[in-house]
N, C-alpha and C positions, 0 to 999 in steps of 0.2 A: 599285682597281688591286690586283693579288696583287705580294706580296713572294716574290721568288724567289732562289734561289741555283743557281750554274752551276759547272760542273769546266771550267777552261780549260787546255789543255797548254800548258806551258813549253817552249821549244825545246829543251831537255834530257832530257823526260820525266816532268818534276815535273808536280803538277797543282794549279793557280791556283784559289782559290774566288774567285768575284764575285758580290755581290748586284745584283740588279734591281729596278725598279720603274718602269714604262714606261707611259705612256697609249697606246691602240691607235692614234692617228693622229698621232704623234710623227713628225716628221723630221728632228730634230736629237738628238745623245746628250752628255751629259755623265758623264765618269768621274772620280771621287773617290780622291785615294791620300793613304794615312794616312802617321803619322809613326813615331817608334822605338819608342815602348811601346805605343801604343793600336790594336786592329785595326780593320777597317773597320766590324764590327758596331757595336761599343762607340762608335766618333766618329760615324759618318754614318748609323747605322739605329738609334740608342741606344732600347733597348726600356724604356722607362718606361710601366709598366702603364697603360694608358687613355689615355695623352697622347701623340701623333703630333707635336707640335710640337717634339721634340727630335730628329726626324729629317730630315736635311738631304736624304736621299735620298726623302724624301715631300713636302718642300716644291719641290724640282727638277721633281719629275714633275708634281704638281700644279700647276705653272707651266708645263707643256707639253713638258718634254723627257723623253725616254728616260734614265733616272738608274741608274747603275753605280756599285759601290764596289768595289775589287779588295782581296784580303788579299796582302800579298807573302809570299813563301816564308817558312816559319817562324813566321807570324802568323795568328791566325784559325783558319779551317778549311782554308788552304793546308796542302799537304804541307810536313812540319816536315825540314830538310835532317839528313844523318846527323851530323854534327858537334855537334849539340845534345843527342845522346845522349851524349856524351863530356864528364868534365870541363872546364869553360870556360876554366880559367885557362891562358895563352901559347898558345893556338891562333886561329887566323883566324877571324873572324866569316864566316858564310857569305852574307851579302847586303850587299854594299858597295853604292856608287850603281851603277857599272856594272851589276853583276847585277842590280840592281832595274829600272834602266831596259831590260834585256833582256825583263823580266817584264811592265814597263808594255806595250813593244811588243806583246808576244804576246796582250794584253788589248784592246790598241785595234786590233790587225788582226782580232782575232775580233769585236769590235763593229763594226767597218766593213763587215764582210759584211752588214750591216742596215742601218747608218747612213752616210751619206758626209761628214756634219759630224759632228765629235766635239771636245767643248770638254775640257781639262785643268783640275783644281783641286787641288793641292798643298797638304797642311797640314805645316808644322813640315819634318821630313825630307822629306815630300812634295814641297815645293818643291826641295829638292837634286835627287830622283831624277827628277821631272819635267822639271826645268830641264837634267839631265844628258843625258836620253832626247831632249830637242827639240835641244840643241846638238851632239849627237854624231850623230843619225839624220835629222834635219832631216825630220819625217814630216809627212803633211798633216793639222795639227790645225789647227783653227778660231781656239782663244785659249787663253791660259794664265793662270792665276791663281794667285799666289803669296799664300797665307796664312801668316803668321806665318813667314817664311822662315827665320830665326837665320842670317841672311848677316853675315859677319864681325862677331860681337855686340863690344861693348867691356867685357867682364866677363873674370874669370879661370876657364879651364875647370874647374879643381877645385873651385872653387866653385859651379858647375854641377852636376857631377857629384855633389857632396854633397847640393845640393839635390834629386836625384832617388834618393837613396841607392844610389848605382852605386858599386861600390869603385874599378874604375880601366877605363879603355878598351882594355886590352890582355887581351882576352877574345873567347871566341867569345859568351857568352851570359851573361845575369844575370838574377836573380831579383828579383820584386816581392812583398811581403807586405801582407795587408789592412789592418793596423794602422798601418804605416808610410804607404801611400798615403794612407789617410783622413786621419791628421795634416797632410798637406801639401795636402790637397784642399779647394775653396771650395764645391764642387759641394753642393747642396742633397741631404738623405740619400736621396731616392727617385731622384733623377740619378745618384749615387753608385753605389747598390745596383745600377741598371741597367747601369752601365758596368763594373760588378764582375763582375756576373755573366756578361755579354758575352765578359768575358778568359777566366774561369776555366773554361765551359762550352765554349769552343773546344779548337783541339789546343795553345794555349799554357797550359791550366790543369795543375796540378800536384794541387791539392785545392781545397778551397773557399774558403782562404785564402791561396793562393800562385798565383802564374802564372811564366812565363819568357818573357823577348822575346831576339831574336838582336841582337848589339852593332854591327853594320855601321853603324847609323846613328849610333853613339856616336862611332865612328872618324873618319864624314865631319863630324860636330859639331866634333870637335876640331880638323880641318885648318880648317873656316871661323874658328875663333875664332883661328886661328894666322893668318890671313890668306891661306890657300890654300884656298879653297872648292874643290868637286869640280865644279861648273860655274862658267861667266863668262855673267852676262846679256847683256853684249855681244854674244855669239852666238846669243841668242834672236830671232827673224825673225817671231814671230807676235804679235797682240795680245796684251797682257798687262795685268794689275793685280797691285798690290801691295798687301797688305793689311795693317796693324799696327792692334792695339789699345793703347791707351797704359796698362792696367794688365797688359800682357805682362810676365813676368820672364825669359823665354827668347829670345824675340826682343826685340830694341830697337829704338828709333826710329832711332838712327843708322845701324844696318843695314840696316834696311828702305828708309831714303831711297837708302843707298848702291846697294842693289840697284836701285831704281828709276832712280836716276842712270846705271847702266851700260846700261841698256836703250836699244838704237839705234832700234827702230819708233817711228813716229809715232803708233799707235793705242796708247800707253802711258798709264795711270791710277795715281796713287798715292792710296789713300785710309787714314785716319787716323781712328778712332771711338773715343770717349771712353768710358772705363769697361769696356771690352771686354778680356779677357784671353786665354791662349793657346788655350782652348776657346771659342773664338768662337760654334761651334755648339751650346754649352749654357749661354750667359749670358743676361739678360733680353733683351739687344737681336739676338738669333739671327734672328729674324723679318727684322729690317733687314739683316741680314748676308747671309742666304738672297735678298732681293729684290734686293739691290744687286749681288751678283753676278749672279745672271740677267739684271738690266736691262745690263749690261755686255756678257753674253754675247748679249744683243738686239742692242745695237749695232753689234757686230762682226762680225756672221757674215754 
């Protein structure tokens, strides 16, 4: 199977990048949606040389589904909003949850030109944006997986910002530098290098040691910490799984269980996996995670 990238038009004319790896006989699709810092290639098609075991797209397509991973506007190879060419301070971020939901809708509609059955997997802020999309639009989606949803976490927001070396939430975008990110990362060197390369080689890259990310997800995260998340799981009416890893320091157990408890659907599942952190797709138990999500999608399709 070949890994391909596609240009998908957003409703306002911007171009969204979407990665795809699909078997020829697939009759269902899954779309992966990234979080606030890391783009689709870095997170879901992690280019570790000679090792595809870190690629969730490879795993999902090898298990039989057409697998897609989109870059939200301002991330990866999607178009960069004009505000990101301006100084970030005091400017609104270009992509809050509602705008991201619009872009998810555009990609899902594009995928449904070929596949009637589409599953969604949102990681971190991707849980917020996919949740908002389902709550607002009630689209014909087969299932939803919230991975590390960062739903009403029980910690101080400023502490979370400090952990990511982000100065504040009142800005359009922020920078990340290699030395700082490496210092907080638990990834093996070859995995970190692959993630970093995917970031700086994309439209987010400033130079070999710096990339930028838009700050809309940071603002949405702040609202979740304050008890006013941008979506209400009680309004999700498709089969939904909430996944939490016990070593996650951004999503917490209390909030993940609260997210699950608000789900009204009969086919709702909560999974907690020991020794797994916020980057469940890069850890030692990643293949278990990939299979777990695929099995859930098999059960509810």
